[in-house]
N, C-alpha and C positions, 0 to 999 in steps of 0.2 A: 776754641781754646789759644790763647793766645802765642803768636811762635818765640821760639826761644832764640834771641838775639844771634847775628856770629856764628849760625851754623849754613853752610854751602852745602851747595843742592848734590847729591848723592845718587851718582848715574847706575842704574841697576843691571846695567852689561857692559862688555869690557872694553869694546869699543866704543864706547860712549865717553871713557876714559879722556882727558885731554890728552895727554902724554902716550896715548895708545900707540902710535905711530910710532912711538922710538922704543917700546919694551925691548928686548932683547930676551932668549928664552935662558934660562941659567944651568949649568950644569956641575957638577961636581957638589959637594960638602960644602956649608955654613962653614966660614971662617972666624975665629973669634977676631973682632976691633977691625974687622976689614966696614967698607962702606962699597954698600950697592944701590948702583943709581942708573934708575928706569931698567929696570929688572925684572925677568917676570918667573916668577914660580909655580908651575903647572902642575901637576898629579906628582908632587914632589913631597921626600918623608923624611923627617928626619927626627932623630932623637941623641946627637952629643948636645956639645957646649959650644956656642958664638955666644959669648957674652960677650956687652962693648959696641956690638954690630950696630951699624945704622944703614937705611932702609930708606931712599930720597924715589919720591914719584915710583913707587914698587906696583907689582902685582902678586896675590897670592888666589888662583884657584885652583879647590881640589888639596891645597895642603895636608897632612898629617904629622901633626907634631907632638908626639910621644914620650914624656918625659923629659923634654929638651930644654938645656940650660940657659936661658934666652937672658940672662940678668942686665941692666943700664943700657939694654938695645935701647935705637931712639927709631921711629917708624913716624915719617914725615910724607902727609899726600901717597900715603899705601892704602889699598882699597883692597877687601878680603873676601873670597865667597867662597860658599861651602867647604869651606875645611874644618876641621876637627885639632883641636889644643887640649892634650889631655892628660895634667898635671904638667902642665908646662912652668916652671918659673919663667916670669917675666917682671920680677921685685925690682921697684926702679927703674923701670922701661918709663921713653917718654914719646909720649903720642900728640900726634898735631896732625887739623886736617885731614883726620885720614876715617876709613869708615871699616866696619865689617858685619856681614851681609848672610843672611842662611847657616850661618856659623856656630857650633855646639865649643861649648868652653865647660872643662869639668874638671874639678882640683885643679884649677890653676892659679897659679901665686902671685897675683895681680899687687902688693903692698909695696903702698910705698911710691906708687905711680904716679905720671901726672898725667893727664888727660884732656887736650884742649881742643875746644870743634870736633868733635869726633861722633859719628853715628852710628849706632848699633841697632840694623834691622832685623829680624827672623831669627835673632840668634837666640840660643836657648843657654844660658849660666845656670850651674847645677857647682855647691860646694865651692867658691869662686870666693878666693880672698880678698878683696880690696880695704886694709885696713891703711887709713892713712896717708890713703890715695887723695888726692887734687883733683875735682872732677868738674872742669867749666864749659857751660855753653855745651854742655853733651847730653845725647839726643837715644834714649831705650826706645826704639818702635813695634809693638810688635812684637815685645821679646815674654822667654818664660824667667825669672830671678826665680832660681830656687837654693835655700840656702844660703844667700850672698852675702858677703858680711863687709858694712860700709859704717865697721867702727872707729870712732876714730878721722875719719874723712874729713876732705873740707869737700863740700857739693855747692858749687854756687850758677846760678841758670841751667841745672838739670830737669827733664825733663820726660814722662815715661808712655806715650797713646799709645794706648792699645794692647801694656803689657801687663802680667802677670808676678805679683811678687807674694811670693812664697815662705815663710818664715826667713823674711831678710832682717838684717841684725844691724841696729844703730845704733850704736852705743857711743858715748862719748863722741858723735859725728857734728860736725856744725855745717846746719845745712841756710842759703840765702836763697833768697829765690826760686828755690826748688819746687816743682811745679806736678802734682801727684794726681789731677782732679782728671787726668786723663784715664789714670792706670783701670783694669779689667776689674784688677782685685790686687786689695793693698791689704796684706797678713805679716803682721811684724813678731820676730821670736820674742828682742828683747831690743829698747832703745826708745822708749816711744818719746822718752822725752828729748828728745834726739832729733822728733820732727819740728822744735822748734825751729820760727824761721821757712819751713814749708808753705803749700798752697794747697788747702786738701778742701773736696767738695763737702756739705751738708753731710749727705748718704755716709761718703766717709769715714764721717767724726760719729757718727753715729753707731756705727758696727765698731767703732775704736775706742768708744764710750767706757764698756766696763774693764778694756785695760788700760786706760787712764787711771781709772779711778783706781785699778791695784797696783799703779806706777807709785801714785802721790799716793796709797794707804789711805782710799778712803774705803768706807764701809757703809755700801749702798743696802738701806734695807727698803720695804711698806712693813707700814703697821707694828 
């Protein structure tokens, strides 16, 4: 499979981060509009608001964000591992050169977000709203995407190696060089015409053919 361009190598361990030696442990609650630089959030739980906060070269390990309100936050060179984001509001957030590993995102509002050079590896995304988001050079590697809504999203150089897509929505999405060939499973709930601009395999095309026919209003009959 062709490699997605401009995606940096992603460390699997905290001590492999280039800024690991600079990290300082976090104390206290998150604060709105505060800037966090080289901070390690470990076994940390947050349920309140921290809209507009910014995170630069930060690490999150074992973090739990349950109903947290983090709109318009920025994540630049952030590393997230083994964390749970449930009913978290990340609308209009900005992510760049970041990674989420082995984490769970459920009921997350991520619409209107911008993701550039982001890797999600072995993550579970369920009922995640990415409507109108902009994704560029994003990799979903060995992930489960269930009931994820990419409606009206713009997706450029996005790939899904080893990932399972179930009931994914693409209505009104605009894809450019989006590579779905490596997906272990590709199942769409709607928006089949939103696949325009994607690359899929022959096997995936055969699997999707009945749904394409239905979307185009084609009646297929033999005899």
